[in-house]
Structures are given as C-alpha cells and as structure tokens.
N, C-alpha and C positions, 0 to 999 in steps of 0.2 A: 971619795967618790962612792956613790951607791949604785950597785948593779942589781937589776931585778929582771927575771924573765917575764916576758909578756905572753900569757897563755891565752890562746883563742878558743880552746875547747879540749875535748878528750877523745882519744881513740877507743872505740868499742868494737868488740868482735862478736859476730853472730855466725853460727853454722847453719847452712842451708841444706835441708834434705832434698829440696827440689833441684838445686844446682850441684849437690854433692861436693860442696867445698865451703871453706870458711871465707867470710867476707868481712872487710874492715870498714867501719863507719867513722866519720868525724862528726862529733856532736857538740854543739854549742847551745847552752841554755841562755835565755834572755836575762839581762841585768834585773836583779830583784826576784829571781825565780825562787831561791831558797827561802826568802823572807815572806813569801806570799802563798796563798792557796789557790791562786788563779789557774785557770786552764788556758793553754796557748795553742794557736795554730801551728802547724808544722810545714816547713819548707823542705822537701826532699830534693836535694841537688845532686845531679849526676856528675861523673868525672871527678869524684871527690879526692883523688890522689894528687891533684895539681894544686900546689900551694898558692899560686897566684889566684886561681879560681876560688879557693877557700877564703883568702883575704878579701877578695871582691865580694863574696857572698855575705861575709860578716859586715862589711862596710855598707853594702846595699841595704841590709836590714836595719842597721843601727845608726846610719847617718842621720843627723838631726833634721826633722821635717817641720819643726814648729810645734808649739805647745798644743796638745790635744791630738796631734797627728802622728805621734811616734808609732813605730811598728814594734810589736813585741811578739816574737815567735821563736820556736825551737828550730834550729838548723840541723838537719841530718844529711850529711854528704856521703855518698856511697862510692867507695873506691873501686876501680875496675880490676878484674883479673884477666879477662879476655874481652876487650872493648868491642871488637868486630862481631864476635859471637853474640854479645848481649844487645847491641844497639840495632843490628839489622834484622828485620822480620823475615827476609828471604835471602837466599844465597846470592852473594855478590862476587863477581868473577875473580877479583884479585884478593879476596879474603876467604880462604878455604874453610875457616871455622864459622863463617857468618851464617845467619839464619836462626839464631836462638832467642830472638827477642820475646817470643811468647813465653818461654820458660823463665826468662829474667823478669818479665812482668808478673808471672805467677809468684815468683819469690818476693817481689815488691809488695804485692797485695796480700798474699796469704801467709807470709812469714815475717817480712820486715815491718810492715805497718802494725800488725798485732803486737810485735815485740816492743815497738816504740810506744804504743798505747798502754801497754802493761807497765813499762819502766818509767814513763814520764806523764805529767799532767797535761794531756792533750785535749783540745776542744773538738777534735774530729773534723776540723776544717784544714784540709791538706792541699798543698800546692806542689806540683811536679815541675822541675825546671831542668832544661838541658840545652846544650849548644852544639851546632854542627851535626855530626852523626847522632849525638845524644839528643839534639833537637828533633831529628827524624823520629827517634824513639818516643819522644814526648807526644808527637802527633799520632803516632801509632797507638800509644797507650790510650789516648783520648778516643780514637775510633774503635779500638778493640774492646776496652772495658771502661767506658766513660764514667761509670759510677765510682771508680777507684779513687778519684781526686776531685776536689771542688773546682780547681783552676789549674791551668797549664801554661807554662812559659816556654816557647820554642824560639831560640835565637839562631838565625841562619839555618833552619832545618834543611837537611840535604835530601829533600824529597826526590830529586832527580836519580838517586841511586836505584830507586824502584818505583818509578812514577806510575806505571800501569797498575801494580799491586795496590798502591796507596789510594789512587783514584777510584779503583773498583771497591776497595774497602769503604771509602767514604760514601760512595753511591749506595752501597748496600746498607750501611748504618743509617744514613739519612732517610732511606726509604722504609726502614723497619720501625722507626720510632716517631712518635708524635711530639715528644718533649725531650729536651736536652738542656737542662738548667745548669750549665757549666760555662766557664770563661776560658777562651783560648787567646793568648797574646803572642803574636808573632812579630819579629823584628829582623831586619837585615839591612845591609848597606847597598847603595847603588853599584858599588864596585865589588860586590860579593862574588863568590864562586858561581859558575854558570849552573851548577846543579841546584842552586838556590834561586837565583834571579829568574831563570827560565821556567821555573815551575811553581813557585810560591804564589805569584800573581794569578796564575791559572787556577791554582787550588783555592785561592780566595774567591774567585769567581764562582767556583762550584759551591762553596759555602753559602755565598750570597743567594744563589739560585735554589739550593735544595735543602739547606739545614732547617731544622725546626725553628719556629718563630721565637721561642724563648732561649735559643742558643745565642750567647753573647761572645763576640770576638773582635779583635782589632789587629791591624797590620801597620806597623811603622817602618817606613823606609828612610834610612838615614842618608842624606845627600852627601856624596863623597865618601861614605863609610865603606869599610871592607868587611871581611868575614868576622862574624860575632862582634858587633859593636860593643864598646866598653861598657856603656850604660844599659845594656840589655836587661839585666836583672833588676837593677834599680828602677828603670822605667816600667818594667812589667809588674813589679810589686806595687808601685804607685797606682798604676791603672787598675789592677785587680782589687786592691784594698779600697780604693775610692768607689769602685763599683759595688763591692760587698757592703760597705757602710751605707751607701745610698739606697740599696735595694733590700738589705736584710738587717740593717742596723748593727752590723758587727763592728766591734772595736778590737782591732788587731793589737 
C-alpha cells in the first residue's frame, strides 16, 4: 500500500505593522505555476483558518469547467485572530472588540496585497470573497475603498448588524463618484438569517437606484437555501470571470 499526503497549499506568515500582530495565510498556487511565466489573478478568501472553507475554495477554483474555461488563479486565504474586531466596521453590542474593519482593510490593501504581489506572479486582477460577517466586510470594503479589488463576492452578508451605517456609506459613495467599474456578486438562501434576508434585498434596491451606470452586480437567492449556500464561491467565480472575459477579454 502506498500512502501519500495530499497537500493543498502552504502556510505563510506576515507581520502587520498596522494591526501590530502576525497573520497566517494559506496560499495555493495554480497547477502549472512553477513551469510557466504566466501572471495570475488572486482570490483573497477571508476566514482562512476553517479547513472546510479552504477545501471548498480550492475545489471552487479548480473544479473542471470544460476546455478553455478553466480558472487559473492564486488563492490567498487569511486566517482570523479576532474575527469580530476585523469584520465589523462599527461597534456591535455583543462583540466588545468589534469596530476594527477599517484597520483590517488597511492591512489588506497596504500590507498584504503588496506582499503577495512581490512574492508571486500576479496579474493585479484581485477578487475579495467572504461569507456571513466576512460577507459584510466584503461589502464594506467595496464601499469604503472600491479601488482595492476588481471584484467582490459576498455570501450571506450580515448587513443587518449595522444597517444604518452601511446604507449611509453606500449613499455617500454612490453620490460622490460617477464611475465604479467593479463587480459585486451577492448570494443567500431564502431560509437565511434575518440579518441577511431583511436587508440584502433592500440594499440591492439602493444599488439599482443610485449606483453608477458602469457598476456591475448580481444577487442570487437560493430557493430553500440556508446561511452561506454551499455553491456561493463557485457560482460567484463563474459569474465574475464570465463577465471579465466578455468585457475585458481576460483569461483567468
């Protein structure tokens, strides 16, 4: 009998001056990376310490899609140290450390992304993905610093935690800019948490009414689905890469 470990990627450490702590990353390079000189898009996945999410992210990227439609991208999953602190943009009653999303976003944009761009052959087409409270952070990142990523995937974003703040931020952002050439993919189930179902539809109406004309977005509601539908990332990547190929001729 032959036994062999199945290795999905590597653990990489980065020290953040902004956060004042070391952060752990899970990095998986696409098949054929070492043999090529190609540059690759990067998927930044939040909640990187959960093994089931890592496995899902790898399979969502590399699951066969047919000849000519394969995805080739670098996966960088960021493990949490204090999830409530980093995912919430404002103080939330039951989470005393919450409200640090702006600093965490600074870490992502000013430290992590340059680190990844120096270390790996990136194409500078970056996608940010997160679910539940991390999905809230994804929407916050888009509204706060939209230039940071090309596309955003928010699965079951818990907008209800800070509805007034998020809606005011969206109103302000959409009123300030004439162009927002980004893609936001949202998904949730019909049986999802009330902090999702009660607010995401309303948020979609705000986008429809006030977002710039070049902003692209979609909302998928999974009939009978619960919190964070299993195919969220797979569906989001398909939607975003199809859009990128159609509009920019990008080959992921």
